[in-house]
N, C-alpha and C positions, 0 to 999 in steps of 0.2 A: 503494500498500500504506499501511495508517495500524494503530498497535498503540497508539492513547493511551494505554490503560489498564495497558498492558506485560504483559497476559495470554499473549500469544504468547513473549514476551522470557521472561518466569517458566516458560513450560511448557518451551520446546526451545532458548533462545538465540539468537543471531542466526545467520544464514545462516554454513555452516561458510567458513574463510577458502580461497580457492582454493590448488588443489596447486603447489606448488611445490620444484624440488631446493635452492635457496637458502634454508635455515635450518640454524640452530644456535645454542652458543653462544660468548659473551665472556666469557673470566674478568677481572675488573675491579675492585680496590680491595675484596675479601672477598666476592665475590659473583659468581657466573656468571649470564650476562642473553641471558636467548633472543631472537635473533629473527628476521625473515621478509624474504626479498624477491620482490616480482613483478612482472612487468612489465619495460618501457623506457623510457627518455625523462627529461624533470627528475624530479628525486629529490622527492619528499615520504614525510616521516616523520609519520605516524602515533602521538600518545602517549595511552594511554585513563586514564581514571578511576580514584581511590580505590576499591579493592577489586574492581576489575576486571581485564582482561586482553585481551591483542590482540583474541580472538575478537568482542570488542564491536564491531569493526569493520566485519563482514562484510557491511553494506548499501555501506559506502563503498571498500573495495578494489575489487571488479571496475569501479564505477564511473569511478575513477580510473585502473587501468590503460586501461580503454577510451576514456578521453580522452588517451591518450598519455605516460603518468606512470612512473617506477619508483618504486614502493610500499613503503615500508618501515615495519614493526610492529615494537615493540618492548615484551616484557612487563617493567615497571617491578620493580627490585628488589623481592624479598619478594612481586610479586605472579604469579600464572600458573606457567608452569613458571620464571619465574628464581627464585635464593634470594637468600638476604641476611646479614648476620652480626647479631652480638648490638647491633651500636650504633643507636641511636633511627633512627628513618625522617626523610629531609632530603630536601626538595625540590633543593639543592644536588648533592648525592651523587647523585641520580637523573641531575641535568641531565649530568652527567659520564660516566654508564654510558651517556647518548644519545652523546655524542659518542666512546666509546670503537667502540660500534657502527659509528656512522659511518666511524671511523680504519678496523676492521676491514674492511669494506664498501669502503672504495676512495672515498668521499662526500666532498668537502672541502668542499660546500655545501647544503644543502636548505630547502625550504618545509618549516614545522613545522605540524602542526595539532592543536591539543592540545584535549583535552574534558576540562574541571573540573581534578584534579591534574595533567593532561597539559599544559593552559595553562599554571599557574603554570612546570611547567618550562620550556617552551618559551621562556617570556618572559625567564626566569632564562639561557636560553642567548644568548637575543637581548641580554642586558644581558653577558655575562662573556666573549662569545665571537661578534660580530657578523658576524666574518667569514665565521663557518659559517652562518650564518642567511641565505636569500633573504628570509624573511618569516616573520610567525607571524601563523597564524587561531585566536583566542584564544575559545573558547568556554565559558561557562558556570561561571567563576570569582572569583576576589579576588585580591589583592596583599597585604591587611593583615586582621588575624583583623575588623576594623570594618565588614567586606563581606559578613561570613557573617548570614544570617537567621539568628532561632532556631529551632531542630532541631524540625520536627514531623514524627512517624512516621506519613503517610498511605500509603493502600493501594498506592499506585504506587510509593511508595519502599521499602515493606514487598515486593512482587514483585520488585523490583531487587536487595534484600540477599538475599532466598529464593536467585534465580539466582545472584549471585553466590558463595553458601554453597556450592550445590551444583559449581559451577565449580569453586571452590579446592579442593573434596573431589579433584576427576578429577586436575587437573594439578600440584596442589603437591606436590614431594618430602616437606612435612611438612604432609599433610591434617589433622592430627591438630589442628594449632596456630592453627585460624579466629580462633579466642574471643581470642589472644594477639595476632595481626596484625589484628585489628579494635580493639583497645584502641589497639596502637601507631599505625596510620595517624589514629586518632581523634585521639591526642595530638597528630600534625603538625597535623592540620586546625586544631583548637585554638590553635596556638599559631605556626604559619609561615602566609606567610612574613611576612614584616615589612617591605614596601617602603614608603617614603616618597613623596612629591611630588617631592623633587629625585632620589631614585633612577629612578622612572619617566621622567624627563627626561634622562637617561643613556642610553635606548634608541633606537638608530639605525635597525634597519631597520625594514620597514612594517610595522604591525600592525593587524589587522583586528578590534576588540573585537564580540564576538556575545553579545548575551543571546536569553532566551527569554522569552515575554511570560508565560510562567506560572512559572518556575524557582523550585523548591521552597526552595533553599538559599543563594542570592545576590540581595543588594539590587540593583535596578534602578539606583539613584543611585549605588550604587560602581562599576558598571560604564560610566555615563558620564561619571565620575569620573576613572577609567583614560583614555577615551579624549579628552580632554581632557589628560590630562598627557602622555602618551606623544606626543613630538613630530609621527611620522610613523604616526598612528593615525587609523582610520574608526571609526564606531560604525554596530551596526543590531540590529536586533532582530526576531526571527522573532517571528509570529505563531500563534496558536493550539496552543504547544507548551511544553513544560517543559525541565527540565536534561537530561530522558533523548531529546531531539529527532532526535539520529540516528538510536534505533529507533523510536519512535515516525512520524514522517515525514521519512525518508531523502531520499525525492526533492525536499522545500522545503529540507535541509541540503544535500546535496550541490550543488545549487543554488548555493545563498551560497558554498559552497567553490569550486564551480569558478568562479565569477566573482572570488573574490579571486585564486586563482591567475593565472587568464590577465591579471590586472593588475598582477600582478610578478614572472612568468615570463616569460621571451622566447619570443613564438613563441606564446603561449598563449592 
């Protein structure tokens, strides 16, 4: 399956997540954080990108469940079904939300899969709470603002934005606030995070830095720098895809993800 131009995603989104009885909200630090858990086995937490929500992982959840994992998805605060308070968005705060969900579900340690903003959240968790993190699959993001490419509103980016707008209207407790939400997330993108090479050198869990060949937002040289600066990191490039690889060519993305999980999780 391919959706290189995101026409399918714009029209109907990713495939629906499987049904599960294990879903709900965790109240944490001024917000209600939505989560769901699927399957059984080694825990894997999927962290979506900015402006999106957990449903964007519709191609990944069934694949990982079939591979023998307990798969946990979380709507970041202010995204999807999760609420937020009046404070500015912060990756550190969202990382603390993930730990709160893991505590709620009795998960002491998990592999983290981060896409875009989710990758930042995952790496901050690996830095701040390494005992909770089996490893980080870091896809398509930066760890300081110098990693950003100049923004260009391409047709693919516009289609993704259109989908996010529709989903926000359908899922959010405050559907009329989409513009304010976009502005607040945009401010975070421009100013956070600000990890130095010395900060990256603190990260101990294994990390796979994965860059898309045609990423619209992130400089490839920045991803190579991250892989050099994190002590236990490897670096991969996914060919023929962009920032939206999990939607464009899920088989390719999922194969890279399963390879990483097989390398870091016992018995996988």
